[in-house]
C-alpha positions in Angstrom: 219.0 137.5 178.9 215.4 137.0 177.9 214.3 138.1 181.3 215.9 141.2 180.9 214.7 142.0 177.5 211.1 141.5 179.0 212.0 144.0 181.8 212.5 141.6 184.5 216.1 141.3 186.2 215.9 137.5 186.8 214.0 134.4 186.3 212.7 134.7 189.8 211.6 138.3 189.1 209.9 137.1 185.7 208.1 134.0 187.7 206.5 136.6 190.1 206.0 139.6 188.1 204.5 137.7 184.8 203.7 133.9 185.6 202.4 134.1 189.1 201.0 137.4 189.2 197.5 137.7 190.1 194.8 139.6 188.3 197.3 139.6 185.1 196.7 137.8 182.1 199.0 135.1 181.0 201.4 136.4 178.0 202.0 134.7 175.0 205.5 133.6 176.0 203.8 131.7 179.3 200.9 130.3 177.0 204.0 128.7 174.7 206.0 127.6 177.7 203.5 126.1 180.3 202.3 123.3 178.0 205.7 122.4 177.0 206.8 122.1 180.5 203.7 120.3 181.6 203.7 117.9 178.5 200.2 118.9 177.5 198.4 120.8 174.7 196.1 123.9 175.5 193.3 125.1 173.2 192.3 128.7 174.1 189.1 130.3 173.1 189.3 134.0 173.1 186.0 135.7 174.0 185.8 139.4 173.5 182.5 141.1 172.2 184.6 144.4 171.4 186.4 142.6 168.6 183.1 141.1 166.9 181.9 142.9 163.8 178.5 144.2 164.6 178.3 142.4 167.8 178.2 139.0 165.9 179.6 136.0 168.1 183.2 135.1 167.1 185.3 132.8 169.0 189.0 132.2 167.7 190.8 129.3 168.9 194.6 128.7 169.3 196.4 125.7 170.2 199.7 125.9 172.3 202.0 122.9 172.9 204.6 120.1 171.9 204.3 119.2 168.1 202.4 122.1 166.7 203.7 123.8 163.8 202.3 127.2 163.0 199.4 126.2 165.7 198.5 123.0 163.6 199.0 119.3 164.6 201.2 117.9 161.8 201.7 114.4 163.4 199.7 111.8 165.3 202.3 111.7 168.1 201.2 115.5 169.2 197.4 114.3 169.2 198.1 111.6 171.8 199.0 114.5 174.5 196.2 115.5 176.8 194.4 118.4 175.6 193.2 121.2 178.1 190.7 123.7 176.9 190.8 127.2 178.2 188.5 130.1 177.7 190.0 133.7 177.8 187.4 136.4 178.6 188.9 140.0 179.3 190.6 139.8 182.5 190.8 136.2 183.3 190.8 132.6 182.0 188.5 129.7 182.8 189.0 126.0 182.6 186.4 124.3 180.2 184.9 120.9 180.9 183.0 118.9 178.5 180.6 116.2 179.8 181.5 112.7 178.8 185.3 113.3 178.2 
């Protein structure tokens, strides 16, 4: 039923049109479901100068994954899951790597 509400006829249609579509940003539903399915946490850094006041840099972060309550880690157990960092720039995501981790 959710697929129909999102304009897709079936789960297969949703996956091909939303999840696996090339050149289309992952939507909120995908960002919430993917970490749950993989058993990881994802932290997304949203980069967009258009939203920055006076061109000042601003990098809002948002976490997704199991154990989060209102985007926050309430328990120790959730922090034991792997944390994957992504950077969202207009049009695409980049996987972020940190030296020494």
